[in-house]
C-alpha positions as CSV (number, residue, x, y, z in Angstrom):
1,M,-14.6,-2.4,22.3
2,G,-13.8,-3.4,18.7
3,W,-14.6,-6.5,16.8
4,R,-12.4,-6.2,13.7
5,T,-9.1,-7.9,13.1
6,V,-7.1,-5.8,10.6
7,V,-4.3,-7.6,8.8
8,I,-1.7,-5.5,6.9
9,G,0.2,-7.9,4.7
10,S,2.0,-5.7,2.1
11,R,3.8,-2.4,1.8
12,S,1.5,0.3,3.3
13,K,1.5,3.5,5.2
14,L,-0.8,3.8,8.3
15,D,-2.0,7.3,9.3
16,F,-4.7,8.8,11.5
17,K,-7.4,11.2,10.5
18,M,-10.6,12.1,12.4
19,N,-10.7,8.8,14.4
20,Y,-10.0,6.7,11.4
21,M,-6.9,4.7,10.6
22,I,-6.0,5.5,7.0
23,V,-4.3,2.6,5.1
24,R,-2.5,3.8,2.0
25,N,-1.2,1.0,-0.3
26,G,0.0,2.6,-3.6
27,S,-3.0,4.3,-5.1
28,D,-5.5,2.3,-2.9
29,I,-6.8,4.1,0.2
30,K,-8.9,2.4,2.9
31,K,-10.4,3.9,6.1
32,V,-11.1,1.9,9.2
33,Y,-12.9,3.4,12.2
34,I,-10.5,2.9,15.2
35,D,-13.2,2.1,17.7
36,E,-14.1,-1.0,15.5
37,I,-10.6,-2.5,15.6
38,Y,-9.9,-5.2,18.1
39,M,-6.5,-6.3,16.8
40,L,-4.0,-5.0,14.3
41,L,-1.7,-7.6,12.7
42,I,1.2,-6.2,10.8
43,E,2.7,-9.1,8.7
44,S,5.1,-7.1,6.6
45,T,8.3,-5.3,7.6
46,A,7.6,-2.7,4.8
47,V,4.8,-1.0,6.8
48,S,5.3,2.5,8.1
49,L,3.0,4.0,10.7
50,T,2.9,7.4,12.3
51,A,3.2,8.0,16.0
52,V,-0.2,9.6,16.1
53,V,-2.0,6.5,14.8
54,L,0.1,4.3,17.2
55,N,-1.0,6.6,20.1
56,E,-4.6,6.5,19.1
57,L,-4.6,2.7,18.8
58,I,-3.1,2.3,22.2
59,K,-5.7,4.7,23.7
60,A,-8.4,2.6,22.1
61,K,-6.8,-0.5,23.7
62,V,-6.2,-2.1,20.3
63,K,-3.9,-5.2,20.4
64,I,-1.0,-4.7,18.0
65,V,1.1,-7.7,16.8
66,F,4.2,-7.2,14.7
67,C,5.6,-10.0,12.6
68,D,9.2,-10.6,11.3
69,E,10.3,-11.1,7.7
70,Y,9.0,-14.8,7.9
71,R,5.6,-13.6,9.1
72,N,6.1,-15.0,12.6
73,P,4.7,-12.9,15.4
74,M,7.3,-11.3,17.6
């Protein structure tokens, strides 16, 4: 069970590699271990994510919240 709340607030690409969620934001790359994530909050509508990372997050029972263009949860 995870303990991190990850907030994605700007244009990013989310990908999966070796049980890590890779967050690419321009030239900045961050890795977050999927088993540590409790909740993923996507505040921007300019975020793209792969089906593989979405599948792995669901398997790990990560709560995923998408927001609209006004940053209100949907």
